[in-house]
N, C-alpha and C positions, 0 to 999 in steps of 0.2 A: 327559556330558563336553562336548558341543557347547554345551549351555545354560550350563554353568559358564564356558566360554571366552567366550561372548557377553556374559555378565554382567560378566566381568572387563574385557573391552575397553570396554564401556560405561562402567564406573567410571573407567577410565584416561582416556577421552575427557572425562568430566565433571570430573576432577581437573585435567587439564593442557591440554585442547584447546579452550579458549574461542575459538570462531570469530570472525572479524572482524565478522560480522553480529550478534554478541552483546555489543557493547562500548558499549551506550547507558548514559547517566547521566541521572537524573531527580530532580526535587524537587517536593514539594507544600508550599505556604506558605499558612497561614491568614491571614485579614484582619488579625489583630493584629500579624503580622510582615511585612505587605505594604504598600509605599508606594502601591500601585495602588488601594487602597480595596476590594478584593475578593480572593477566593481566587486564588492564582497557581500555575500548573502549568508546569513546565519540562522539556523533553526535549532532550538532545544526542543526535541520532540517528546511529547507525553502521550501515552496511549496504553490501552489494555492489550493491544496487539504488538507484542515485542519481537516476534520472529521476523526479522528483516535481514536482507542481504543486499549486496551491491551487484549490479549486472550492467553489461554493455550491450546495446541493441543497435542493429543495422536496420535502416528504413529506406523507403523510396526517396526521401529528401535528406534530412539531417540525422546522422547517427548520434547517439547520446549515451551517457553513463548516468544511471539513476539508482536510488535506494528504493527497494520494493518490499512489499509484504510477501514473504516466501510461501505463505499458505494460499495466496491468491496472486501468482506471478503475472497473470494477464489482466489484473485489475487496475493497472496504472502505476504511477510513481508517487513517492512521498516527497521527493525533491530530486533535482538533477541538473545537469548542464550538457549542452550538445557540442558538437565538434566545431561550430563557428563561434562559440563563446557565449551563447545565450543561456542563462541559468534561471531557475525558478524554485521558490519555496512558498510555504503558506502557513497561516494559523487559522483555526476555526474562530468564528465570532458569532455572538448571539444577540447583539443589540441593533442589527440592521433591519430594515423593513422586510415584511413577508407578505407578498400578495398571493393568497392561496388560490387564486383563479389561474395562475400560470401553470402551463404544462411544459414539462421538460425534465432534464436530469438534475438531481441534487448532488451528484457525486463529483468530488474534486480531483481525485487521483487520475481518472481517465482524461480529464480536462488538462491537467498539468502535463501528462504524457503527450497528448496531442499538440500542446503548445511547443514542447521541445522539438517535436518532429517538424512542425510547420514554420516556426519563427526564428529569425536571426536578430531582430532588433525589438526594442520596446514598442516602437510605433507599429510594427507588424503584429506584436502581441495585442495591442489595443484593437487593431482591425479584426484580429481573430476573435477577441472577446466579444466584440459587437455582433458578430454573426452567430456566436455560440448560443444555442437554445437552452436556457437555464430555467429550472423549476423554482418554486418558492423556497425550497429547502437549500438552495445553493447560496450560501452566505459564507464568505471567507475573506481574509486579508491575504493578498498575493504579493510577494516580493519578487521583482525581476531585475536582471542586469544584462548588459550586452557588451560586446567587444569594442564598441565605440565609446564606452564610458557612461552609457545610459544607466540610470539607477532609479527605480520607482517602486512605490507601494500602490497597489490597486485595492480599494475596499469594494467588494463586489456583492451584489444581491441579485435576486431573480430578474428584475427589470431595470436595473441601474448599476452604476458604479461611480467611484470618485478616484481620480488619479492624483498622486502626490509625487512630484519630480524631486527626488532626493538630491540628484546631481546639481539642481538649481538652487537648493537651499543653502543658507549661510554656513551651517555647521557641517553639512555633508553626510549626515547619517540620520536614520529614523528607526524607531523601535515600535513593535507591536506585541501585544499579548493576545487576549481573547475578547477584545472589544474594538470597535471602529469609531473613529472620530466623526464619520458621516452618519452614525447611528444615534440612538437615544442615549445621551450621556448620563441619564439617570439610571441606566441599566448596565452597570459595569461589572457587577459581581465582584468576586475576589481577584479577578485578573488585574485590576488596577494596582494591586499591591506589588505584583511582579514588574509591571511597567515602571512604577516609582523606584523599586529596588535597582533596576537597571540604570535608570537615569541618574540616580544618586551615585552609583558606582562609577559611571562614565565621567561624571563631573565635568571638568574642563579638558578632558582628554581630546586631543586633536587628531591623532593617527591610531589606526587599529590594524593589528595583524590577525591572521587566521587563528593563531594560537592564543591570542587574547580572548577570542570568543569561546574557545574550548575551556579556558580558565573561568569564564563567566558561567559555563555549564557545570563547573565544579565549585561554584561560590554559594555560600549560605548566608548571604547578606540580606538583612531585613530592613526595609525602608524606615528611616527614623531611628534605627537602633544599631546598625552596623553588623559586623560579622557575628552571626549567632553561634559559630563554633567556639568562640572565645569565652562564652559564659556557661554557667551551669544550669541555666533554665531549660526546660524541655521545649523542643521545637516540634510542634505538632503538624503533621502532614495536612490535615484537613483545612488548615488556614491558608494554604497556598501562598505563603509569604515570600518564598525563595524561588529562584529559577529551577533548580532541580527538585524533584518530588519522588515519592514512592512509585509514581507512574512514569518517570522519565526512562526512555528507552533508547536515547541516542542524541548525539550532538553533531551537526553537519554544517561545515563552513565551505561554501562554494566561492571560488575565485573565477570570475568571468574574464574573457579576453583572449589573447593570442595563445596562451597555454592553459586552457580550461582544466580545472582540477578541483578536487574536494578533499578536505581534511575531515576524517570521520572517526568519531568515537562510537562504536556500535555496541550499545548497551548502556548501563548506568555510568556516566562519565567519570565519577570519582574512582571507579574501579577499572575502567576500560581505557587503554591508551588511545591517543589520537594518531591515526594512520592515513597516509595520503594515497589517492588514486588520481590518475590523469586520463582524460578521454583519449589522448593519443596512444595510451597503452592498450586500448581496445579490451580484449578479453583477459589480458594479463592483470589480474587483480589479486592482491594478497589473499591467501586461503582463509585467514581469520575474518575477512570481510565477505568473501564469497561463500563461506560456509557458516556453521552454527556456533563456532567456538566463542566469539566475543559476546554475542547477545545472550548466550546461556550463562556466561560468567556474570554478566550484568544482572541477570535475573536471580542468580544464586546470591549475589551480594545484597540485592534489595531485600530479600527475605531475612537476611541477618541484620541489615542496617535499620530496619523499621520495626519497632517493638510494639506489639498490641497493648493498648492501655484503655480498655473499656470500649463502649460503643457510642455512636452519635446517630441522630436522625437527619437524613438528607432526602429531600423530595418525598417525604412520607415513609421512607424506608430506613431500617436500621442498618448501619454498617460499622465496621471496626474503626476505632480511633487509634492512630499510630504516632509514636514520636521517634525522633531520629537518635540512633546510637552514635552519639558524637565521638566517642572514643574510637570506635571502629572507623568512622569516616576520616578522622584526623590521621589515623595510622595508614589508611589507604592512600591519602593524599601525599604522604611521605614516600610512597613507592613511585619514584620518578623514572619514566621511560620516555626519552626524548628522541623521536624518530624525525629525521630531517624532512622539510617540506619546501624544497627548492622550486623556483619559478618554472624552470624547464624540466621536463621529464628526464631522469637519468638515462644515459646512453644504454647502459645494460640494465633494463628495467627488471628482467628476470632475477638478476643478482640482487638488485635493490629490494624486490619483494621478498626474496628469501631471507634477507637480513631483517626486514620488517616482521616477518612471521616468527623468526627466531627471537627477536626482541619481545614480541607479543607473548610467546610461550614462557619466557623468563618472567615477564610481568604477571602472567596468569598464575604461575607457581607461587609467586610472592603474595599475591592476593589470596589465593587458596590457603596459604599458610596462616594468614591473618584470620580467616574464617574459622580455623580450628582453635584459635586463641580467644575469640570473643563470643 
């Protein structure tokens, strides 16, 4: 009886209880659909852990640049790309099989870090995956790309996986939120809404730049309805209908290939500008990304942008219900800060980073000014 009840509660949680840490949206774009000249990976990250920074790491095999949780710097990476152009992102998923008899890790961040250290190609990643001992809690969608033009999603669970070669697909891109096509399609939760919103926005678009994906992280498009910023109806956070949420803490677009690089909005994207880093730059990373400035600005903005409007029940617990302050968000999106994202790293990277930090500080002052008005 106890086992039956536990199984039932787990099923209810999977059906209705997508936690705010599970609201990420991601894309893999093959070179033929990328304006960047190489495979492009995008992740709109949602989490309660917003303290993230960018770091460069040297290893015994491949050096890499990655986004990490600054409160657990040795715990792995949240996304990254190595010096030979192999990149990796992920989203959590809850509709894949779970064999509870499996012994092994359920943690994804160390797995992605080790993949960056060991792998140069997608095929090498698949071999690495096959040998990696995974526990039943290890369920994720992994997006990978390499310098040879390889582009793929892997839907991974404890004792299995399914590979989707995006570079061999007709359209050349693929999207994931927090469900997997290899899983139970009756258990999609609210994440299907964000998948549909992305597919509708993309429409017949054939080519994507890194900055296109930053714009998707700033888009409040609702599937079947259009841009929610253009109407007066309340946009409630708990419905998880748009790519950005109250729990969004960053937008990361990786370009794999000869000059591996990442375009990063560290914090809430509508408030935080997109700033580039190159693996070739090594430890030379803009201060706003290697320190706390940008993610703290994002956190401050979120507190003003989402207004509490009662409570709801989720997974048997009461939590606040919030709606979006559309006027504030529209004003923030009018604060334009366009930092270049060239294919090759600028020759004077120190000077480039100084200009990027200066542009960020100007942007920060303008957003802070908005926060005093709304």
